[in-house]
C-alpha positions as CSV (number, residue, x, y, z in Angstrom):
1,X,129.0,78.7,106.4
2,X,125.3,79.4,106.8
3,X,122.4,78.5,109.0
4,X,118.8,79.5,108.2
5,X,119.2,83.1,109.5
6,X,123.0,83.8,109.4
7,X,125.9,83.7,107.0
8,X,129.6,83.7,107.9
9,X,131.8,85.7,105.6
10,X,135.0,87.8,105.6
11,X,134.5,91.3,106.9
12,X,134.8,94.2,104.5
13,X,137.2,97.0,105.3
14,X,134.4,99.5,105.6
15,X,132.9,97.3,108.3
16,X,136.0,97.1,110.6
17,X,135.0,100.1,112.7
18,X,131.5,98.7,113.4
19,X,133.0,95.3,114.3
20,X,135.5,97.0,116.6
21,X,132.7,98.8,118.4
22,X,130.8,95.5,118.8
23,X,134.0,93.8,120.2
24,X,134.4,96.6,122.8
25,X,130.8,96.5,123.7
26,X,130.8,92.7,124.3
27,X,134.1,92.5,126.1
28,X,133.4,95.5,128.3
29,X,130.1,93.9,129.5
30,X,131.7,90.6,130.6
31,X,131.4,90.3,134.4
32,X,134.8,89.8,135.9
33,X,136.7,90.8,132.7
34,X,139.2,93.7,133.0
35,X,137.7,97.1,132.1
36,X,139.2,99.4,129.6
37,X,141.0,101.5,132.3
38,X,142.7,98.3,133.4
39,X,143.8,97.0,130.0
40,X,143.7,100.0,127.6
41,X,145.9,98.3,125.0
42,X,143.6,95.3,124.8
43,X,140.5,97.5,124.2
44,X,142.5,99.5,121.6
45,X,143.2,96.2,119.8
46,X,139.4,95.3,120.0
47,X,138.4,98.8,118.6
48,X,140.9,98.4,115.8
49,X,140.2,94.7,115.2
50,X,140.5,95.1,111.4
51,X,144.2,95.9,111.8
52,X,144.8,92.2,112.5
53,X,143.9,91.3,108.9
54,X,147.1,92.9,107.7
55,X,148.9,89.8,109.1
56,X,149.3,87.0,106.6
57,X,146.6,84.2,106.7
58,X,144.5,86.2,109.3
59,X,140.8,86.7,108.6
60,X,138.2,88.7,110.4
61,X,135.0,86.7,110.0
62,X,131.6,88.1,110.6
63,X,128.1,86.6,111.1
64,X,125.5,88.6,109.2
65,X,121.7,88.4,108.9
66,X,119.9,87.9,105.6
67,X,119.8,91.7,105.3
68,X,123.6,91.9,105.9
69,X,123.5,93.2,109.5
70,X,126.6,92.3,111.5
71,X,125.7,90.3,114.6
72,X,129.0,88.6,115.5
73,X,132.6,88.3,114.7
74,X,135.8,86.3,115.3
75,X,139.5,86.5,114.1
76,X,140.9,83.4,112.5
77,X,144.6,82.8,112.4
78,X,145.9,80.4,109.9
79,X,149.5,81.0,111.1
80,X,149.9,81.0,114.9
81,X,152.9,83.3,114.8
82,X,150.4,86.1,114.4
83,X,148.0,84.9,117.1
84,X,149.3,87.5,119.5
85,X,148.8,85.8,122.9
86,X,151.0,85.1,125.8
87,X,152.3,81.6,126.6
88,X,153.5,79.1,124.0
89,X,150.6,79.2,121.5
90,X,152.4,81.3,119.0
91,X,155.1,78.7,118.7
92,X,152.7,75.8,117.8
93,X,153.3,74.3,114.3
94,X,150.6,72.8,112.0
95,X,148.1,74.8,114.0
96,X,145.4,77.4,113.5
97,X,143.7,79.5,116.1
98,X,140.9,81.9,116.7
99,X,140.5,84.8,119.2
100,X,138.2,87.6,120.0
101,X,134.8,85.9,119.5
102,X,131.9,88.3,120.0
103,X,128.2,88.1,119.4
104,X,125.9,91.1,119.8
105,X,124.0,90.7,123.1
106,X,120.7,91.3,121.2
107,X,121.4,88.2,119.1
108,X,122.6,85.7,121.7
109,X,121.3,82.1,121.9
110,X,120.8,81.9,118.1
111,X,123.8,79.7,117.4
112,X,125.9,82.5,116.0
113,X,129.0,81.8,118.1
114,X,128.8,78.1,117.2
115,X,128.5,79.0,113.5
116,X,131.6,81.3,113.7
117,X,133.6,78.6,115.5
118,X,132.6,75.9,113.0
119,X,133.8,78.1,110.2
120,X,137.2,78.4,111.9
121,X,137.3,74.6,112.3
122,X,136.5,74.1,108.6
123,X,139.2,76.6,107.6
124,X,141.8,74.8,109.8
125,X,140.8,71.5,108.3
126,X,141.1,72.9,104.7
127,X,144.6,74.0,105.6
128,X,145.2,70.4,106.8
129,X,146.2,71.7,110.3
130,X,146.6,69.2,113.1
131,X,144.8,71.3,115.7
132,X,142.9,74.5,116.5
133,X,143.9,76.6,119.6
134,X,141.8,79.1,121.5
135,X,142.0,80.9,124.8
136,X,139.3,81.9,127.3
137,X,138.9,83.5,130.7
138,X,136.7,82.7,133.7
139,X,134.5,85.6,132.6
140,X,133.7,83.8,129.4
141,X,132.0,80.7,130.9
142,X,129.2,80.7,128.2
143,X,131.9,80.5,125.4
144,X,134.0,78.1,127.5
145,X,131.1,75.6,127.7
146,X,130.4,76.0,124.0
147,X,134.0,75.2,123.2
148,X,133.9,72.0,125.2
149,X,130.6,70.9,123.5
150,X,132.4,71.4,120.2
151,X,135.2,69.0,121.3
152,X,137.8,71.4,122.5
153,X,139.8,70.1,125.5
154,X,141.5,72.2,128.2
155,X,145.2,72.4,127.7
156,X,147.0,73.7,130.7
157,X,150.3,74.0,128.8
158,X,148.7,76.9,126.8
159,X,147.6,78.8,130.0
160,X,149.3,82.2,130.7
161,X,148.7,85.3,132.7
162,X,147.7,88.6,131.0
163,X,148.7,91.0,133.7
164,X,146.7,89.7,136.7
165,X,144.2,87.9,134.4
166,X,144.5,84.1,134.1
167,X,144.0,83.0,130.5
168,X,143.1,79.3,129.8
169,X,144.1,77.4,126.7
170,X,142.0,74.9,124.7
171,X,142.8,72.6,121.8
172,X,140.8,70.8,119.2
173,X,142.7,68.0,117.5
174,X,141.6,67.8,113.9
């Protein structure tokens, strides 16, 4: 998927470390989101984001500029059993999901997050899935609003607690 300035593609293995650093940077700056000292395993997962691609039907997608600079990323799960969240989401059938959406703070408000999400939606439709599931937190209000603008609906049955952090589920019926 492409807009005038950015292209979405699968990350290359030699880019995993850079994407992991971007993920840690973005999530550590979210006001109200747990810090690395509070959730060290979560931040370890972010830093090693490429490891998730060893799961079947799991892709690390990146948004790149015309000169191939990485400005954002997201993990797409074609099979929810590898989604790795709490709650019931991993048991959903005929469903895809995405997690860990991050856009470089220097590149915000350029439609990059929306482009990454739309690519996930297209991948789920190509697989003929019935729905796409995501999770968010109160600290992610910008993303939360974007999800709703793209047609995702709050689904309280997907909510769960990650330690002391409430995590909120959303669905997009396809």
